[in-house]
C-alpha positions in Angstrom: 45.5 34.0 -41.1 45.5 37.7 -42.8 43.9 41.0 -42.8 41.5 39.8 -45.5 41.3 35.9 -44.9 38.7 35.2 -47.8 41.2 36.6 -50.3 43.9 34.4 -48.9 41.8 31.3 -49.1 40.8 32.3 -52.8 44.4 32.8 -53.7 44.6 29.1 -52.4 42.0 27.7 -54.6 43.6 29.5 -57.4 46.9 28.5 -57.0 45.4 24.5 -56.8 43.8 25.4 -60.0 46.9 26.6 -62.0 48.4 23.3 -60.4 46.3 21.2 -62.4 43.4 20.4 -60.0 39.7 20.9 -61.4 38.9 23.8 -58.9 35.8 25.5 -60.2 33.9 28.8 -59.0 31.3 26.6 -57.3 33.7 24.5 -55.3 35.6 27.6 -54.3 32.8 29.4 -53.3 31.8 25.9 -51.2 35.4 26.1 -49.6 34.7 29.4 -48.3 31.6 28.5 -46.5 33.5 25.4 -45.1 35.8 27.2 -43.6 33.4 29.9 -42.0 32.2 27.1 -40.2 35.4 26.2 -38.6 36.5 29.6 -38.5 39.4 31.5 -40.4 42.1 31.1 -37.8 41.6 27.3 -37.8 44.6 26.2 -40.0 43.8 22.4 -39.8 39.9 23.3 -40.6 40.8 25.1 -43.8 43.2 22.1 -44.6 40.3 19.3 -44.2 37.7 21.8 -45.8 39.7 22.2 -49.2 40.6 18.3 -49.0 36.6 17.9 -49.0 35.6 20.3 -51.3 38.4 21.0 -54.0 39.8 17.7 -54.5 38.4 15.3 -57.0 39.7 12.1 -55.8 42.6 10.5 -54.5 45.1 11.3 -57.4 44.5 15.1 -56.6 45.8 14.7 -52.8 49.6 14.6 -53.4 49.6 17.9 -55.5 47.1 19.5 -52.7 49.5 18.8 -50.1 52.5 20.6 -51.8 50.3 23.2 -52.5 48.7 23.7 -49.3 52.6 23.6 -47.9 53.4 26.1 -50.2 51.3 28.6 -50.0 50.5 29.2 -46.1 53.8 30.5 -45.0 55.7 28.4 -42.4 53.8 25.2 -43.5 54.8 21.5 -41.9 52.0 19.5 -43.5 53.0 16.2 -43.7 50.0 14.6 -44.9 49.7 11.1 -46.4 47.0 8.7 -46.8 48.5 6.9 -43.6 49.0 10.0 -41.5 46.9 12.9 -43.1 46.6 15.2 -40.0 48.7 18.3 -40.5 51.0 19.2 -37.8 51.1 23.0 -38.0 50.1 25.7 -40.4 52.0 29.1 -39.5 50.5 32.8 -40.7 50.5 33.7 -44.4 52.5 36.6 -45.3 51.4 38.4 -48.4 54.2 40.8 -48.7 57.8 39.2 -48.9 59.6 36.9 -51.0 60.0 33.1 -51.1 62.4 31.8 -48.5 63.9 28.3 -47.1 64.2 27.1 -43.3 65.4 23.6 -42.2 62.9 22.0 -39.8 63.9 20.3 -36.8 63.8 16.8 -38.2 66.2 18.3 -41.2 63.6 18.4 -44.0 63.6 21.6 -45.7 60.0 23.4 -45.3 59.1 26.0 -48.0 58.1 29.4 -46.6 55.7 30.7 -49.7 54.5 34.1 -49.8 52.5 35.7 -52.4 54.5 36.5 -55.2 54.5 40.0 -56.6 52.7 38.4 -59.7 49.9 37.2 -57.4 49.3 40.7 -55.7 49.1 42.4 -59.2 46.6 39.8 -60.6 44.4 41.4 -57.7 45.1 44.6 -58.3 42.6 46.9 -60.0 43.6 47.5 -63.5 42.8 51.5 -63.6 45.3 51.9 -60.6 48.2 50.6 -62.2 51.5 52.8 -63.7 52.9 52.1 -66.9 55.4 49.5 -65.6 52.9 47.6 -63.5 50.3 47.7 -66.5 53.4 46.2 -68.9 54.0 43.4 -66.5 50.1 42.7 -66.2 50.0 42.6 -70.1 52.3 39.9 -70.1 50.0 37.9 -67.3 47.3 37.7 -70.2 49.1 34.9 -71.0 48.2 32.5 -68.1 45.0 32.8 -68.8 43.3 29.8 -70.2 39.8 30.1 -71.6 37.4 27.1 -72.1 34.5 26.7 -74.6 31.2 26.1 -73.0 29.6 23.0 -74.3 25.8 22.2 -75.4 24.2 19.1 -76.0 24.1 17.5 -79.3 21.5 15.4 -81.1 24.2 13.1 -82.4 24.7 10.3 -79.8 28.2 8.9 -79.2 29.4 5.4 -77.7 29.7 5.6 -73.9 30.4 3.1 -70.9 26.7 4.0 -69.6 23.4 5.8 -70.7 20.9 4.7 -73.0 21.0 1.0 -74.7 22.1 1.2 -78.6 20.2 -1.3 -79.7 21.4 -1.2 -83.3 24.9 -1.6 -82.3 24.0 -4.0 -79.8 22.3 -6.1 -82.7 25.2 -5.7 -85.2 27.7 -7.1 -82.9 25.3 -10.2 -82.1 25.4 -10.6 -86.1 28.9 -10.3 -86.1 29.5 -13.3 -83.6 26.8 -15.3 -85.5 24.1 -15.0 -83.1 26.2 -15.5 -79.7 25.2 -13.2 -77.2 27.9 -10.4 -75.8 28.1 -7.4 -74.2 25.2 -4.8 -74.4 26.5 -1.4 -76.1 25.1 2.1 -74.5 24.9 5.3 -76.1 24.6 9.1 -74.7 24.2 12.4 -76.1 27.4 14.1 -77.7 28.6 17.8 -76.9 29.3 20.5 -78.9 31.3 23.7 -78.2 28.7 26.7 -77.6 29.3 30.4 -78.9 30.6 32.8 -76.8 29.6 36.9 -77.7 31.6 39.5 -76.2 30.2 43.1 -75.7 33.2 45.5 -74.6 32.4 48.9 -73.6 34.9 51.3 -74.9 33.2 54.7 -73.8 35.0 57.4 -71.7 33.8 56.0 -68.3 35.5 52.8 -69.1 38.8 53.9 -70.9 40.7 52.6 -68.1 39.5 49.1 -68.7 39.4 49.1 -72.6 42.7 47.8 -73.3 42.8 45.2 -70.9 39.3 43.8 -71.5 40.5 43.5 -75.3 43.4 41.8 -74.4 41.1 39.4 -72.6 38.9 39.1 -75.4 41.8 38.1 -77.8 42.9 35.5 -75.1 39.4 33.9 -75.8 39.0 34.3 -79.7 42.4 32.6 -80.1 40.9 30.0 -77.9 38.2 29.5 -80.0 38.4 31.3 -83.1 35.2 30.0 -84.8 33.2 30.0 -82.0 33.6 33.6 -80.6 32.7 37.1 -81.7 33.6 40.3 -80.2 31.9 43.9 -80.2 32.5 46.7 -79.0 29.8 49.1 -77.6 29.3 53.0 -76.8 27.7 55.3 -79.3 28.0 53.0 -82.3 28.4 49.0 -82.5 31.7 47.6 -84.1 32.8 43.9 -84.7 36.3 43.5 -84.3 36.5 39.8 -84.0 38.6 40.0 -87.3 41.0 41.8 -85.8 41.0 39.8 -82.4 42.1 36.5 -84.2 45.7 38.0 -84.9 48.3 35.8 -83.1 50.0 38.7 -81.5 48.1 41.0 -78.9 49.5 43.9 -79.7 48.6 43.7 -83.3 45.2 42.7 -82.3 44.6 46.1 -80.3 46.0 48.0 -83.2 43.4 46.3 -85.3 40.5 47.0 -82.9 41.9 50.5 -82.6 41.8 51.3 -86.3 38.2 49.7 -86.4 36.4 51.5 -83.8 35.5 55.1 -84.3 34.2 55.7 -81.1 37.0 55.3 -78.5 36.5 57.3 -75.2 33.3 58.5 -76.4 29.7 58.7 -74.9 27.4 55.6 -74.1 24.1 54.3 -75.8 24.1 51.1 -74.7 20.2 50.6 -75.2 20.5 51.9 -78.9 23.6 50.4 -79.4 22.2 46.7 -77.9 19.2 47.0 -80.2 21.4 47.3 -83.4 23.2 44.3 -81.9 20.0 42.3 -81.6 18.5 43.4 -85.0 21.8 42.3 -87.2 23.2 39.6 -84.9 20.3 38.5 -83.1 17.9 35.5 -83.9 19.7 34.0 -87.0 23.3 35.1 -85.9 26.0 34.1 -83.0 23.8 35.6 -80.2 21.4 32.8 -80.6 21.9 30.1 -77.8 25.5 31.6 -76.9 26.8 32.9 -73.7 26.8 36.5 -73.9 29.5 38.6 -71.8 28.6 42.1 -71.5 31.7 44.2 -70.0 30.3 47.7 -69.0 30.1 50.0 -66.0 26.3 50.3 -67.0 26.5 54.1 -67.6 23.7 54.9 -70.0 23.1 58.2 -71.5 20.2 57.3 -73.7 16.7 56.0 -72.2 17.4 53.4 -69.8 14.3 51.8 -70.6 15.0 51.0 -74.1 18.0 49.3 -72.4 16.1 47.5 -70.2 14.0 46.6 -73.0 16.7 45.3 -75.2 18.5 43.3 -72.3 15.2 41.4 -72.0 15.4 40.7 -75.9 18.8 39.4 -75.1 18.1 37.1 -72.2 15.0 35.2 -74.0 17.7 35.1 -77.0 20.7 34.0 -75.3 21.7 30.8 -73.3 23.4 33.0 -70.4 24.0 36.7 -70.1 26.8 37.6 -67.8 27.3 41.2 -66.8 30.8 42.2 -65.9 31.4 45.7 -64.2 34.7 47.0 -62.9 32.8 48.9 -59.9 31.7 45.5 -58.9 34.6 44.7 -57.3 35.2 47.6 -55.1 34.1 47.7 -51.3 30.8 49.4 -50.8 29.4 49.4 -54.4 25.7 49.0 -55.1 24.1 49.0 -58.6 21.9 52.1 -58.6 22.8 54.0 -61.7 19.9 54.0 -64.2 21.4 51.6 -66.6 22.5 49.0 -64.4 19.2 49.2 -62.5 17.4 48.2 -65.6 19.8 46.0 -67.2 20.0 43.8 -63.7 16.8 42.0 -63.7 17.7 40.3 -67.2 21.3 39.3 -66.6 21.9 35.9 -65.1 25.6 36.6 -63.4 26.5 40.3 -62.1 30.2 40.0 -61.5 33.3 41.9 -61.1 35.5 42.9 -64.0 38.4 45.1 -62.6 41.8 43.0 -62.3 42.9 39.8 -63.9 41.8 37.7 -60.9 38.3 38.6 -61.9 38.8 38.1 -65.7 40.1 34.7 -64.8 36.7 34.2 -62.9 34.4 35.5 -65.6 36.2 32.9 -67.9 35.4 30.0 -65.5 32.0 31.4 -65.2 31.7 31.2 -69.2 33.2 27.6 -69.0 30.8 26.2 -66.9 27.7 28.0 -68.3 
């Protein structure tokens, strides 16, 4: 397929998600494992592996075929329910522009190559120049955060579940005792709180702007259920500024509120301050907490480990997004990250727009 087949396959899964299919991170990983069984050079195997793992039902098949045909350059997939077998899939090219070509039977075949935007989504934001960064900032509008949910004590009407005796009896009484259908109910759901802790220390300076833009997207999607704090040498709540509609205005408000931009890092002490003020009776309790940090700790790493253990007991899930996690050969050997990892539910990359989208999917599924 390409020099990096896993990236190509993951890009295909994301294209399906943008096309409206319910492609979760778990389904994407299952798709990769299924393709590994066929071999990365087996295009027909990739087609059938995707249909089996990435489609939720028959309604998804037409869109799946169109995206598959568009994503892999030179595709001649003519899959229908009566004739589903793909005829040919040619090699994908990540570098060129889209083109059109007529096939032997007169049909038009779309030759799709990964666009500049798709390449930019995978780039490390610390490596972008000013023009690329401005283009990336516009792409943040394509992110679609979804709120995680939790079970509610309140029951709601349902087609299945436990029998709703009161509702069933009321229906019988309305019919003067005539028998009727049995009514059911189930537990309802409520949105779960999300807390974002964004490291703005000197080592995270190349990522701080993008991370706050990501936080702005999350806050705008659920302003009453999201809290944002910056961490470095101090803890600063910037939720109010992030609620502004314009991202540039939101970042200016955060810049005016945060006193320790590009300073040192005392994660343990700052996390302790967060838990004392916003912990047991605050938004962190039962929330999905996401820490965006490289784990560089200039304070006592034992303090960080102890505070992370408190956070893990308090929160529903703890996600740690490290920009270096997305680099080949990275190992979490620094004292701070090594102390924190035993108390983290998910340790993921946080260096590109693509990785930010994966973090949002992980939060939504927590």
